[in-house]
Structures are given as C-alpha cells and as structure tokens.
ZASE-758506 format. One record per atom (N, C-alpha, C, O): atom name; x, y, z. Coordinates in Angstrom, 1 decimal, decimal comma, m for minus. Atoms other than C-alpha are relative to their C-alpha. Example, Ala and Ser with C-alpha at 12.3 -4.5 7.8 and 13.67 -1.06 7.14 Angstrom:
atom atom:N	px:0,9	py:m1,2	pz:0,0
atom atom:CA	px:12,3	py:m4,5	pz:7,8
atom atom:C	px:0,9	py:1,2	pz:0,0
atom atom:O	px:1,9	py:1,2	pz:0,7
atom atom:N	px:m0,9	py:m1,1	pz:0,0
atom atom:CA	px:13,7	py:m1,1	pz:7,1
atom atom:C	px:m0,8	py:1,1	pz:0,8
atom atom:O	px:m0,3	py:2,2	pz:0,9
This chain:
atom atom:N	px:0,7	py:0,6	pz:1,1
atom atom:CA	px:6,8	py:31,5	pz:7,7
atom atom:C	px:m0,5	py:m1,3	pz:0,4
atom atom:O	px:0,2	py:m2,2	pz:0,9
atom atom:N	px:0,7	py:1,2	pz:m0,4
atom atom:CA	px:4,3	py:28,7	pz:8,2
atom atom:C	px:0,1	py:m1,0	pz:m1,3
atom atom:O	px:m0,6	py:m0,7	pz:m2,3
atom atom:N	px:m0,2	py:0,9	pz:1,1
atom atom:CA	px:5,3	py:25,8	pz:5,9
atom atom:C	px:m0,7	py:m1,3	pz:0,3
atom atom:O	px:m0,5	py:m2,0	pz:1,3
atom atom:N	px:0,7	py:1,3	pz:m0,2
atom atom:CA	px:3,0	py:22,8	pz:5,5
atom atom:C	px:1,0	py:m1,2	pz:m0,3
atom atom:O	px:1,7	py:m1,1	pz:m1,3
atom atom:N	px:m0,8	py:1,2	pz:0,2
atom atom:CA	px:4,7	py:19,4	pz:5,8
atom atom:C	px:m0,8	py:m1,1	pz:m0,6
atom atom:O	px:m1,9	py:m1,3	pz:m0,2
atom atom:N	px:0,7	py:1,1	pz:0,7
atom atom:CA	px:3,7	py:16,6	pz:3,5
atom atom:C	px:0,3	py:m1,3	pz:0,7
atom atom:O	px:1,4	py:m1,5	pz:1,3
atom atom:N	px:m0,1	py:1,4	pz:m0,4
atom atom:CA	px:3,1	py:13,1	pz:4,7
atom atom:C	px:0,3	py:m0,8	pz:m1,3
atom atom:O	px:m0,4	py:m0,6	pz:m2,3
atom atom:N	px:m0,3	py:0,8	pz:1,2
atom atom:CA	px:4,7	py:10,6	pz:2,3
atom atom:C	px:m0,5	py:m1,4	pz:0,2
atom atom:O	px:m0,1	py:m2,1	pz:1,2
atom atom:N	px:0,6	py:1,3	pz:m0,1
atom atom:CA	px:2,8	py:7,4	pz:1,7
atom atom:C	px:0,5	py:m0,8	pz:m1,2
atom atom:O	px:0,8	py:m0,3	pz:m2,3
atom atom:N	px:m0,4	py:1,0	pz:1,0
atom atom:CA	px:3,9	py:4,3	pz:m0,3
atom atom:C	px:m1,0	py:m1,1	pz:m0,1
atom atom:O	px:m1,4	py:m1,6	pz:0,9
atom atom:N	px:1,0	py:1,1	pz:0,3
atom atom:CA	px:1,4	py:1,9	pz:m1,9
atom atom:C	px:0,6	py:m1,0	pz:m1,0
atom atom:O	px:1,5	py:m0,7	pz:m1,8
atom atom:N	px:m0,6	py:1,0	pz:0,9
atom atom:CA	px:2,1	py:m1,4	pz:m3,7
atom atom:C	px:m1,2	py:m0,7	pz:m0,7
atom atom:O	px:m2,1	py:m1,2	pz:m0,1
atom atom:N	px:0,9	py:0,8	pz:0,9
atom atom:CA	px:0,2	py:m2,9	pz:m6,6
atom atom:C	px:0,7	py:m1,4	pz:m0,1
atom atom:O	px:1,7	py:m1,5	pz:m0,8
atom atom:N	px:m0,6	py:1,3	pz:m0,1
atom atom:CA	px:1,1	py:m6,6	pz:m5,9
atom atom:C	px:m0,8	py:m0,9	pz:m1,0
atom atom:O	px:m2,0	py:m1,0	pz:m0,9
atom atom:N	px:0,7	py:0,8	pz:1,1
atom atom:CA	px:0,4	py:m8,9	pz:m8,9
atom atom:C	px:0,5	py:m1,4	pz:0,1
atom atom:O	px:1,6	py:m1,7	pz:0,3
atom atom:N	px:m0,2	py:1,5	pz:0,1
atom atom:CA	px:0,1	py:m12,7	pz:m9,2
atom atom:C	px:m1,0	py:m0,5	pz:m1,0
atom atom:O	px:m2,2	py:m0,4	pz:m0,8
atom atom:N	px:0,9	py:0,7	pz:1,0
atom atom:CA	px:m1,3	py:m14,6	pz:m12,2
atom atom:C	px:m1,0	py:0,9	pz:m0,5
atom atom:O	px:m2,2	py:0,5	pz:m0,7
atom atom:N	px:0,9	py:m0,9	pz:0,6
atom atom:CA	px:m2,9	py:m11,5	pz:m13,7
atom atom:C	px:m1,0	py:0,6	pz:1,0
atom atom:O	px:m2,0	py:1,3	pz:0,5
atom atom:N	px:0,9	py:m0,5	pz:m1,0
atom atom:CA	px:m4,7	py:m10,6	pz:m10,4
atom atom:C	px:0,8	py:1,0	pz:0,9
atom atom:O	px:2,0	py:0,8	pz:1,1
atom atom:N	px:m0,6	py:m1,0	pz:m0,9
atom atom:CA	px:m4,0	py:m7,7	pz:m8,0
atom atom:C	px:m0,4	py:m0,3	pz:1,4
atom atom:O	px:m1,6	py:m0,6	pz:1,6
atom atom:N	px:0,4	py:0,1	pz:m1,4
atom atom:CA	px:m3,9	py:m7,9	pz:m4,2
atom atom:C	px:m0,7	py:1,3	pz:0,4
atom atom:O	px:m0,1	py:2,3	pz:0,4
atom atom:N	px:0,8	py:m1,2	pz:m0,5
atom atom:CA	px:m6,6	py:m5,6	pz:m2,9
atom atom:C	px:m0,4	py:m0,3	pz:1,5
atom atom:O	px:m0,7	py:m1,4	pz:1,9
atom atom:N	px:0,3	py:0,1	pz:m1,4
atom atom:CA	px:m7,2	py:m4,9	pz:0,7
atom atom:C	px:m1,3	py:0,8	pz:0,3
atom atom:O	px:m1,7	py:1,7	pz:m0,5
atom atom:N	px:1,2	py:m0,7	pz:m0,4
atom atom:CA	px:m10,5	py:m3,8	pz:2,4
atom atom:C	px:0,4	py:0,7	pz:1,3
atom atom:O	px:0,8	py:0,1	pz:2,3
atom atom:N	px:m0,4	py:m0,7	pz:m1,2
atom atom:CA	px:m9,8	py:m1,0	pz:4,9
atom atom:C	px:m1,0	py:m0,3	pz:1,1
atom atom:O	px:m2,2	py:m0,5	pz:0,9
atom atom:N	px:0,8	py:0,3	pz:m1,2
atom atom:CA	px:m11,0	py:m1,7	pz:8,4
atom atom:C	px:m1,0	py:1,2	pz:0,2
atom atom:O	px:m0,7	py:2,3	pz:m0,1
atom atom:N	px:1,0	py:m1,1	pz:m0,4
atom atom:CA	px:m14,2	py:0,3	pz:9,5
atom atom:C	px:0,6	py:0,9	pz:1,0
atom atom:O	px:0,1	py:2,0	pz:1,2
atom atom:N	px:m0,6	py:m0,8	pz:m1,1
atom atom:CA	px:m12,0	py:1,5	pz:12,4
atom atom:C	px:0,9	py:1,1	pz:m0,6
atom atom:O	px:1,3	py:2,0	pz:0,1
atom atom:N	px:m0,9	py:m1,0	pz:0,6
atom atom:CA	px:m9,8	py:3,5	pz:9,9
atom atom:C	px:m0,6	py:1,3	pz:0,0
atom atom:O	px:m1,8	py:1,5	pz:m0,5
atom atom:N	px:0,5	py:m1,4	pz:0,0
atom atom:CA	px:m10,2	py:7,2	pz:10,2
atom atom:C	px:m0,3	py:0,5	pz:m1,4
atom atom:O	px:m1,2	py:1,2	pz:m1,6
atom atom:N	px:0,1	py:m0,4	pz:1,4
atom atom:CA	px:m9,7	py:7,8	pz:6,5
atom atom:C	px:m0,5	py:m1,2	pz:m0,9
atom atom:O	px:0,1	py:m2,2	pz:m1,0
atom atom:N	px:0,6	py:0,9	pz:1,0
atom atom:CA	px:m11,9	py:5,9	pz:4,0
atom atom:C	px:m0,2	py:m1,4	pz:0,6
atom atom:O	px:0,0	py:m2,4	pz:m0,2
atom atom:N	px:0,3	py:1,4	pz:m0,6
atom atom:CA	px:m12,9	py:3,0	pz:6,4
atom atom:C	px:m1,0	py:m0,7	pz:m0,9
atom atom:O	px:m2,0	py:m0,1	pz:m1,4
atom atom:N	px:0,9	py:0,9	pz:0,8
atom atom:CA	px:m14,6	py:0,1	pz:4,6
atom atom:C	px:0,1	py:0,1	pz:m1,5
atom atom:O	px:m0,7	py:m0,4	pz:m2,2
atom atom:N	px:m0,2	py:m0,1	pz:1,4
atom atom:CA	px:m13,2	py:0,9	pz:1,2
atom atom:C	px:1,1	py:m0,8	pz:m0,5
atom atom:O	px:2,0	py:m1,2	pz:0,3
atom atom:N	px:m1,1	py:0,8	pz:0,5
atom atom:CA	px:m10,9	py:m1,0	pz:m1,1
atom atom:C	px:1,3	py:0,9	pz:m0,1
atom atom:O	px:1,2	py:2,1	pz:m0,3
atom atom:N	px:m1,3	py:m0,7	pz:0,1
atom atom:CA	px:m7,2	py:0,0	pz:m1,1
atom atom:C	px:1,1	py:m0,9	pz:m0,4
atom atom:O	px:0,9	py:m2,1	pz:m0,5
atom atom:N	px:m1,3	py:0,8	pz:0,2
atom atom:CA	px:m3,7	py:m1,1	pz:m2,0
atom atom:C	px:0,7	py:0,0	pz:1,4
atom atom:O	px:0,6	py:0,9	pz:2,2
atom atom:N	px:m0,9	py:0,0	pz:m1,2
atom atom:CA	px:m1,4	py:m2,2	pz:0,8
atom atom:C	px:1,0	py:1,1	pz:0,0
atom atom:O	px:1,6	py:1,4	pz:m1,1
atom atom:N	px:m1,0	py:m1,1	pz:0,0
atom atom:CA	px:0,8	py:0,6	pz:1,9
atom atom:C	px:m0,1	py:0,7	pz:1,4
atom atom:O	px:m0,9	py:0,4	pz:2,2
atom atom:N	px:0,0	py:m0,8	pz:m1,2
atom atom:CA	px:1,6	py:3,1	pz:4,6
atom atom:C	px:1,0	py:1,1	pz:m0,1
atom atom:O	px:1,6	py:1,4	pz:m1,1
atom atom:N	px:m0,9	py:m1,2	pz:m0,1
atom atom:CA	px:3,7	py:6,0	pz:5,7
atom atom:C	px:1,5	py:m0,4	pz:m0,1
atom atom:O	px:1,9	py:m1,4	pz:0,4
atom atom:N	px:m1,4	py:0,1	pz:0,2
atom atom:CA	px:7,3	py:6,4	pz:4,8
atom atom:C	px:0,7	py:0,0	pz:1,3
atom atom:O	px:0,5	py:0,8	pz:2,2
atom atom:N	px:m0,8	py:0,1	pz:m1,2
atom atom:CA	px:9,7	py:5,3	pz:7,5
atom atom:C	px:1,4	py:0,6	pz:m0,2
atom atom:O	px:2,2	py:0,0	pz:m0,8
atom atom:N	px:m1,2	py:m0,7	pz:0,3
atom atom:CA	px:12,5	py:7,8	pz:7,5
atom atom:C	px:1,2	py:m0,6	pz:0,8
atom atom:O	px:2,3	py:m0,2	pz:0,5
atom atom:N	px:m1,1	py:0,7	pz:m0,7
atom atom:CA	px:14,5	py:5,6	pz:9,9
atom atom:C	px:0,5	py:m1,2	pz:m0,7
atom atom:O	px:1,4	py:m1,9	pz:m0,2
atom atom:N	px:m0,4	py:1,2	pz:0,7
atom atom:CA	px:14,9	py:3,0	pz:7,3
atom atom:C	px:1,4	py:0,2	pz:m0,6
atom atom:O	px:2,1	py:1,1	pz:m0,3
atom atom:N	px:m1,3	py:m0,1	pz:0,6
atom atom:CA	px:18,0	py:2,4	pz:5,2
atom atom:C	px:0,1	py:1,3	pz:m0,9
atom atom:O	px:m0,9	py:1,8	pz:m1,4
atom atom:N	px:m0,1	py:m1,2	pz:0,8
atom atom:CA	px:19,4	py:5,5	pz:3,5
atom atom:C	px:m0,2	py:m0,2	pz:m1,5
atom atom:O	px:m0,8	py:0,6	pz:m2,2
atom atom:N	px:0,2	py:0,4	pz:1,4
atom atom:CA	px:19,3	py:3,7	pz:0,1
atom atom:C	px:m1,3	py:m0,7	pz:m0,1
atom atom:O	px:m1,6	py:m1,6	pz:0,8
atom atom:N	px:1,3	py:0,7	pz:0,3
atom atom:CA	px:16,0	py:2,5	pz:m1,3
atom atom:C	px:m1,0	py:0,1	pz:1,1
atom atom:O	px:m1,7	py:m0,8	pz:1,4
atom atom:N	px:1,0	py:m0,2	pz:m1,2
atom atom:CA	px:13,9	py:4,0	pz:1,6
atom atom:C	px:m1,4	py:m0,2	pz:m0,5
atom atom:O	px:m2,2	py:m0,7	pz:0,3
atom atom:N	px:1,4	py:0,2	pz:0,5
atom atom:CA	px:10,8	py:4,0	pz:m0,6
atom atom:C	px:m0,3	py:m1,5	pz:m0,2
atom atom:O	px:m1,4	py:m2,0	pz:0,3
atom atom:N	px:0,2	py:1,4	pz:0,2
atom atom:CA	px:11,2	py:0,3	pz:m1,6
atom atom:C	px:0,0	py:m0,7	pz:1,4
atom atom:O	px:m0,8	py:m1,7	pz:1,5
atom atom:N	px:m0,1	py:0,7	pz:m1,3
atom atom:CA	px:12,1	py:m0,7	pz:2,0
atom atom:C	px:m1,4	py:0,3	pz:0,7
atom atom:O	px:m1,9	py:m0,6	pz:1,4
atom atom:N	px:1,3	py:m0,2	pz:m0,6
atom atom:CA	px:8,9	py:1,0	pz:3,2
atom atom:C	px:m1,1	py:m0,8	pz:m0,6
atom atom:O	px:m2,0	py:m1,4	pz:0,1
atom atom:N	px:1,0	py:0,8	pz:0,8
atom atom:CA	px:6,8	py:m0,8	pz:0,5
atom atom:C	px:0,1	py:m1,4	pz:0,5
atom atom:O	px:m0,9	py:m2,0	pz:0,8
atom atom:N	px:m0,2	py:1,4	pz:m0,5
atom atom:CA	px:8,3	py:m4,2	pz:1,6
atom atom:C	px:m0,5	py:m0,1	pz:1,4
atom atom:O	px:m1,2	py:m1,1	pz:1,7
atom atom:N	px:0,4	py:0,1	pz:m1,4
atom atom:CA	px:7,7	py:m3,5	pz:5,3
atom atom:C	px:m1,5	py:0,1	pz:0,1
atom atom:O	px:m2,1	py:m0,7	pz:0,9
atom atom:N	px:1,4	py:m0,1	pz:m0,1
atom atom:CA	px:4,1	py:m2,4	pz:4,8
atom atom:C	px:m0,7	py:m1,2	pz:m0,6
atom atom:O	px:m1,8	py:m1,6	pz:0,0
atom atom:N	px:0,6	py:1,3	pz:0,5
atom atom:CA	px:3,3	py:m5,5	pz:2,7
atom atom:C	px:0,0	py:m1,0	pz:1,0
atom atom:O	px:m1,0	py:m1,7	pz:1,3
atom atom:N	px:m0,2	py:1,0	pz:m1,0
atom atom:CA	px:4,6	py:m7,7	pz:5,4
atom atom:C	px:m0,9	py:0,3	pz:1,2
atom atom:O	px:m1,6	py:m0,6	pz:1,7
atom atom:N	px:0,8	py:m0,4	pz:m1,2
atom atom:CA	px:2,9	py:m5,8	pz:8,3
atom atom:C	px:m1,5	py:m0,1	pz:m0,3
atom atom:O	px:m2,2	py:m0,6	pz:0,5
atom atom:N	px:1,4	py:m0,1	pz:0,2
atom atom:CA	px:m0,5	py:m5,3	pz:6,7
atom atom:C	px:m0,6	py:m1,3	pz:m0,6
atom atom:O	px:m1,7	py:m1,6	pz:m0,1
atom atom:N	px:0,6	py:1,2	pz:0,7
atom atom:CA	px:m1,1	py:m8,4	pz:4,5
atom atom:C	px:0,9	py:m1,2	pz:0,1
atom atom:O	px:0,5	py:m2,2	pz:m0,6
atom atom:N	px:m0,8	py:1,2	pz:m0,2
atom atom:CA	px:1,7	py:m10,8	pz:5,5
atom atom:C	px:0,6	py:m0,5	pz:m1,3
atom atom:O	px:0,9	py:m1,7	pz:m1,4
atom atom:N	px:m0,6	py:0,4	pz:1,3
atom atom:CA	px:3,2	py:m10,8	pz:2,0
atom atom:C	px:1,4	py:0,5	pz:m0,3
atom atom:O	px:1,7	py:1,6	pz:0,3
atom atom:N	px:m1,3	py:m0,5	pz:0,5
atom atom:CA	px:6,6	py:m10,5	pz:0,4
atom atom:C	px:m0,1	py:0,2	pz:m1,5
atom atom:O	px:m1,0	py:m0,3	pz:m2,1
atom atom:N	px:0,0	py:m0,2	pz:1,4
atom atom:CA	px:7,4	py:m9,2	pz:m3,0
atom atom:C	px:1,3	py:m0,4	pz:m0,6
atom atom:O	px:2,3	py:m0,5	pz:0,1
atom atom:N	px:m1,2	py:0,3	pz:0,7
atom atom:CA	px:9,9	py:m10,3	pz:m5,6
atom atom:C	px:0,5	py:1,2	pz:m0,6
atom atom:O	px:m0,1	py:1,8	pz:m1,5
atom atom:N	px:m0,5	py:m1,2	pz:0,6
atom atom:CA	px:12,1	py:m7,4	pz:m6,4
atom atom:C	px:0,2	py:m0,1	pz:m1,5
atom atom:O	px:0,4	py:m1,2	pz:m2,0
atom atom:N	px:0,0	py:m1,3	pz:m0,5
atom atom:CA	px:12,3	py:m5,1	pz:m8,1
atom atom:C	px:m1,4	py:0,6	pz:0,2
atom atom:O	px:m2,4	py:0,1	pz:m0,3
atom atom:N	px:1,2	py:m0,8	pz:m0,1
atom atom:CA	px:9,7	py:m2,6	pz:m7,0
atom atom:C	px:0,1	py:1,0	pz:m1,2
atom atom:O	px:1,1	py:1,8	pz:m1,3
atom atom:N	px:0,0	py:m0,8	pz:1,2
atom atom:CA	px:8,8	py:m0,7	pz:m10,2
atom atom:C	px:m0,9	py:1,2	pz:0,2
atom atom:O	px:m2,1	py:1,1	pz:0,6
atom atom:N	px:0,7	py:m1,3	pz:m0,2
atom atom:CA	px:7,7	py:3,0	pz:m9,9
atom atom:C	px:m1,2	py:0,0	pz:m1,0
atom atom:O	px:m0,9	py:m0,2	pz:m2,2
atom atom:N	px:1,2	py:m0,1	pz:0,8
atom atom:CA	px:4,1	py:3,4	pz:m11,3
atom atom:C	px:m0,4	py:1,5	pz:m0,2
atom atom:O	px:m0,4	py:2,0	pz:m1,3
atom atom:N	px:0,4	py:m1,4	pz:0,1
atom atom:CA	px:3,1	py:7,0	pz:m10,4
atom atom:C	px:0,2	py:0,6	pz:1,4
atom atom:O	px:0,4	py:m0,1	pz:2,4
atom atom:N	px:0,1	py:m0,7	pz:m1,3
atom atom:CA	px:3,0	py:9,6	pz:m7,7
atom atom:C	px:m1,0	py:1,1	pz:m0,2
atom atom:O	px:m1,2	py:1,6	pz:m1,3
atom atom:N	px:1,0	py:m1,1	pz:0,1
atom atom:CA	px:0,3	py:12,1	pz:m6,9
atom atom:C	px:m0,1	py:0,5	pz:1,4
atom atom:O	px:0,4	py:0,0	pz:2,4
atom atom:N	px:0,2	py:m0,7	pz:m1,3
atom atom:CA	px:m0,7	py:14,4	pz:m4,1
atom atom:C	px:m1,5	py:0,2	pz:0,2
atom atom:O	px:m2,3	py:0,4	pz:m0,7
atom atom:N	px:1,3	py:m0,3	pz:m0,4
atom atom:CA	px:m3,9	py:14,9	pz:m2,2
atom atom:C	px:0,0	py:0,5	pz:1,4
atom atom:O	px:1,1	py:0,5	pz:2,1
atom atom:N	px:0,0	py:m0,5	pz:m1,3
atom atom:CA	px:m5,0	py:16,3	pz:1,1
atom atom:C	px:m1,2	py:m0,7	pz:0,8
atom atom:O	px:m2,3	py:m0,7	pz:0,3
atom atom:N	px:1,0	py:0,6	pz:m0,9
atom atom:CA	px:m6,9	py:14,5	pz:4,0
atom atom:C	px:0,0	py:0,9	pz:1,2
atom atom:O	px:m0,7	py:2,0	pz:1,2
atom atom:N	px:m0,2	py:m0,8	pz:m1,2
atom atom:CA	px:m5,9	py:15,9	pz:7,4
atom atom:C	px:1,2	py:0,9	pz:m0,3
atom atom:O	px:1,2	py:2,1	pz:0,0
atom atom:N	px:m1,2	py:m0,7	pz:0,4
atom atom:CA	px:m2,5	py:17,0	pz:6,1
atom atom:C	px:0,2	py:m0,3	pz:m1,5
atom atom:O	px:m0,3	py:m1,3	pz:m2,0
atom atom:N	px:m0,3	py:0,3	pz:1,4
atom atom:CA	px:m1,2	py:17,2	pz:2,5
atom atom:C	px:0,9	py:m1,3	pz:m0,1
atom atom:O	px:1,7	py:m1,6	pz:0,8
atom atom:N	px:m0,7	py:1,3	pz:0,1
atom atom:CA	px:0,0	py:13,8	pz:1,3
atom atom:C	px:0,6	py:m0,1	pz:m1,4
atom atom:O	px:0,0	py:0,3	pz:m2,4
atom atom:N	px:m0,6	py:0,4	pz:1,2
atom atom:CA	px:2,4	py:12,7	pz:m1,4
atom atom:C	px:m0,1	py:m1,5	pz:0,0
atom atom:O	px:0,5	py:m2,2	pz:0,9
atom atom:N	px:0,2	py:1,5	pz:0,1
atom atom:CA	px:1,5	py:9,1	pz:m2,5
atom atom:C	px:0,8	py:m0,5	pz:m1,2
atom atom:O	px:0,7	py:0,0	pz:m2,3
atom atom:N	px:m0,9	py:0,6	pz:0,9
atom atom:CA	px:4,0	py:7,0	pz:m4,3
atom atom:C	px:m0,4	py:m1,5	pz:m0,2
atom atom:O	px:m0,5	py:m2,2	pz:0,8
atom atom:N	px:0,5	py:1,3	pz:0,2
atom atom:CA	px:2,8	py:3,8	pz:m6,0
atom atom:C	px:1,1	py:m0,9	pz:m0,8
atom atom:O	px:1,7	py:m0,4	pz:m1,8
atom atom:N	px:m0,9	py:0,9	pz:0,6
atom atom:CA	px:5,0	py:0,8	pz:m6,9
atom atom:C	px:m0,8	py:m1,3	pz:m0,5
atom atom:O	px:m1,8	py:m1,6	pz:0,0
atom atom:N	px:0,5	py:1,3	pz:0,5
atom atom:CA	px:4,3	py:m2,4	pz:m8,9
atom atom:C	px:1,0	py:m1,1	pz:0,4
atom atom:O	px:2,2	py:m0,8	pz:0,2
atom atom:N	px:m0,9	py:1,0	pz:m0,4
atom atom:CA	px:5,8	py:m5,7	pz:m7,7
atom atom:C	px:m0,7	py:m1,4	pz:m0,2
atom atom:O	px:m1,9	py:m1,5	pz:m0,1
atom atom:N	px:0,6	py:1,4	pz:0,0
atom atom:CA	px:5,3	py:m9,5	pz:m8,2
atom atom:C	px:0,0	py:m0,6	pz:1,4
atom atom:O	px:0,8	py:m0,4	pz:2,2
atom atom:N	px:0,2	py:0,6	pz:m1,3
atom atom:CA	px:4,0	py:m11,4	pz:m5,3
atom atom:C	px:0,9	py:m1,2	pz:0,2
atom atom:O	px:1,2	py:m1,9	pz:m0,7
atom atom:N	px:m0,7	py:1,2	pz:m0,4
atom atom:CA	px:6,1	py:m13,9	pz:m3,4
atom atom:C	px:m0,9	py:m1,2	pz:0,1
atom atom:O	px:m2,1	py:m1,1	pz:m0,2
atom atom:N	px:0,8	py:1,2	pz:m0,1
atom atom:CA	px:4,9	py:m17,4	pz:m2,6
atom atom:C	px:m1,0	py:0,0	pz:1,1
atom atom:O	px:m1,9	py:m0,8	pz:1,2
atom atom:N	px:0,9	py:0,0	pz:m1,1
atom atom:CA	px:3,1	py:m16,4	pz:0,6
atom atom:C	px:m1,4	py:0,2	pz:m0,4
atom atom:O	px:m1,7	py:0,6	pz:m1,5
atom atom:N	px:1,4	py:m0,2	pz:0,2
atom atom:CA	px:m0,6	py:m16,3	pz:1,0
atom atom:C	px:m0,4	py:1,2	pz:0,8
atom atom:O	px:0,0	py:1,3	pz:2,0
atom atom:N	px:0,3	py:m1,3	pz:m0,7
atom atom:CA	px:m2,1	py:m12,9	pz:2,0
atom atom:C	px:m1,1	py:m0,3	pz:1,1
atom atom:O	px:m1,8	py:m1,2	pz:1,1
atom atom:N	px:1,0	py:0,0	pz:m1,1
atom atom:CA	px:m4,1	py:m12,3	pz:5,2
atom atom:C	px:m0,1	py:1,4	pz:0,6
atom atom:O	px:0,8	py:2,2	pz:0,3
atom atom:N	px:0,2	py:m1,3	pz:m0,7
atom atom:CA	px:m5,4	py:m9,4	pz:7,2
atom atom:C	px:0,8	py:0,0	pz:1,2
atom atom:O	px:0,3	py:m0,2	pz:2,3
atom atom:N	px:m1,0	py:0,1	pz:m1,1
atom atom:CA	px:m2,3	py:m9,3	pz:9,4
atom atom:C	px:m0,2	py:1,1	pz:1,0
atom atom:O	px:0,2	py:0,9	pz:2,2
atom atom:N	px:0,3	py:m1,0	pz:m1,0
atom atom:CA	px:m3,3	py:m6,0	pz:11,0
atom atom:C	px:m1,5	py:0,4	pz:m0,1
atom atom:O	px:m1,9	py:1,3	pz:m0,9
atom atom:N	px:1,4	py:m0,2	pz:0,1
atom atom:CA	px:m7,1	py:m6,2	pz:11,4
atom atom:C	px:m0,5	py:1,4	pz:0,3
atom atom:O	px:m1,6	py:1,8	pz:m0,1
atom atom:N	px:0,4	py:m1,4	pz:m0,3
atom atom:CA	px:m7,3	py:m2,7	pz:12,9
atom atom:C	px:0,1	py:0,9	pz:m1,2
atom atom:O	px:m0,4	py:2,0	pz:m1,3
atom atom:N	px:m0,2	py:m0,8	pz:1,2
atom atom:CA	px:m6,1	py:m1,4	pz:9,5
atom atom:C	px:m0,6	py:m0,7	pz:m1,2
atom atom:O	px:m1,2	py:0,0	pz:m2,1
atom atom:N	px:0,5	py:0,7	pz:1,2
atom atom:CA	px:m7,1	py:m4,1	pz:7,0
atom atom:C	px:m0,9	py:m1,1	pz:0,5
atom atom:O	px:m0,5	py:m2,0	pz:1,3
atom atom:N	px:0,9	py:1,0	pz:m0,4
atom atom:CA	px:m10,2	py:m6,2	pz:7,5
atom atom:C	px:m0,1	py:m1,3	pz:m0,9
atom atom:O	px:m0,5	py:m2,3	pz:m0,4
atom atom:N	px:0,0	py:1,1	pz:0,9
atom atom:CA	px:m9,9	py:m8,5	pz:4,5
atom atom:C	px:0,9	py:0,3	pz:m1,2
atom atom:O	px:1,2	py:1,4	pz:m1,5
atom atom:N	px:m0,9	py:m0,1	pz:1,2
atom atom:CA	px:m7,7	py:m9,2	pz:1,4
atom atom:C	px:m0,6	py:m0,9	pz:m1,0
atom atom:O	px:m1,1	py:m2,0	pz:m0,7
atom atom:N	px:0,4	py:0,9	pz:1,1
atom atom:CA	px:m8,5	py:m10,7	pz:m2,0
atom atom:C	px:0,8	py:0,3	pz:m1,2
atom atom:O	px:1,3	py:1,4	pz:m1,4
atom atom:N	px:m0,6	py:m0,1	pz:1,3
atom atom:CA	px:m7,0	py:m11,2	pz:m5,4
atom atom:C	px:m1,1	py:0,4	pz:m1,0
atom atom:O	px:m2,2	py:m0,3	pz:m1,1
atom atom:N	px:1,1	py:m0,4	pz:0,9
atom atom:CA	px:m9,0	py:m9,3	pz:m8,1
atom atom:C	px:0,7	py:0,4	pz:m1,4
atom atom:O	px:1,8	py:0,8	pz:m1,4
atom atom:N	px:m0,5	py:m0,4	pz:1,4
atom atom:CA	px:m8,6	py:m8,7	pz:m11,9
atom atom:C	px:m0,2	py:1,5	pz:m0,1
atom atom:O	px:m1,0	py:2,1	pz:0,7
atom atom:N	px:0,2	py:m1,4	pz:0,2
atom atom:CA	px:m8,4	py:m5,2	pz:m13,2
atom atom:C	px:m1,5	py:0,3	pz:m0,3
atom atom:O	px:m2,0	py:1,4	pz:0,2
atom atom:N	px:1,4	py:m0,2	pz:0,3
atom atom:CA	px:m12,0	py:m5,6	pz:m14,5
atom atom:C	px:m0,9	py:0,0	pz:1,3
atom atom:O	px:m1,8	py:0,7	pz:1,5
atom atom:N	px:0,7	py:0,1	pz:m1,3
atom atom:CA	px:m13,2	py:m6,6	pz:m11,0
atom atom:C	px:0,2	py:1,2	pz:0,9
atom atom:O	px:m0,7	py:1,7	pz:1,5
atom atom:N	px:m0,3	py:m1,2	pz:m0,7
atom atom:CA	px:m11,5	py:m3,7	pz:m9,4
atom atom:C	px:m0,8	py:1,2	pz:m0,6
atom atom:O	px:m1,4	py:2,0	pz:0,2
atom atom:N	px:0,7	py:m1,1	pz:0,6
atom atom:CA	px:m13,0	py:m1,3	pz:m11,9
atom atom:C	px:m1,5	py:m0,1	pz:0,2
atom atom:O	px:m2,2	py:1,0	pz:0,3
atom atom:N	px:1,5	py:0,2	pz:m0,2
atom atom:CA	px:m16,5	py:m2,8	pz:m11,4
atom atom:C	px:m0,4	py:0,3	pz:1,4
atom atom:O	px:m1,6	py:0,4	pz:1,7
atom atom:N	px:0,3	py:m0,1	pz:m1,4
atom atom:CA	px:m16,3	py:m2,4	pz:m7,6
atom atom:C	px:m0,5	py:1,4	pz:0,3
atom atom:O	px:m0,8	py:1,7	pz:1,5
C-alpha cells in the first residue's frame, strides 16, 4: 500500500500594536517566491515531546525573522494543501517580544514589515 506522507508546517501571526509581522519570501524560494507570507517552517520532530508545535513556531520566528514571542501561542486554524507533497499547515497567534525583526535568513525571507489587516488585505 502506497501511503502519502504529509509535511507539517507551522506559521505564526505575530502581533504588536495592532500590526502583524509579514515576511516577503525570497525570490530564491521554490514555492511562492516573492510573495507575502507569515514566518514559519517545517515541524521539527526532534524537538521536545511536549509542545512540539509551539517549539517549532518559536524556533522558526527566531531563525527567519530574529523575533521572539511572548507565550502563549494561541491556535488559530489548520488547513491542508498540496505543493510538491501534501501539507498540513498549523497557524498560531502570538504577541511579539521586544526585539526588532530582520530578514535573518535572506535565502528564505528577503524583507519583513509590520502591516495592519487592511494593508495585508489590500496587497
């Protein structure tokens, strides 16, 4: 029996003063290069047994945009889609720590900015 395996992704809606941290995917990215996205990435199964989703969210924030979040990470939604492989995407909401964001991994994220919901919708 051939069973497809899902890739599990975690994304974070990071909020500060009514604005959301939005990243611009690098043009080098294979999937959706040059488009807006939320910071996030693949689930790290080697993480702690407890709170593995939240640990992945925190790690991805730090790696991609140099940010920390103030716990808790609040579950927003999950959905699935298919790119190269089927993906389960889990989205969390968290408050931003005091750090300032940057494109910490320019091969993945070329820029970051704070946007209101109206600005994101208009983009």
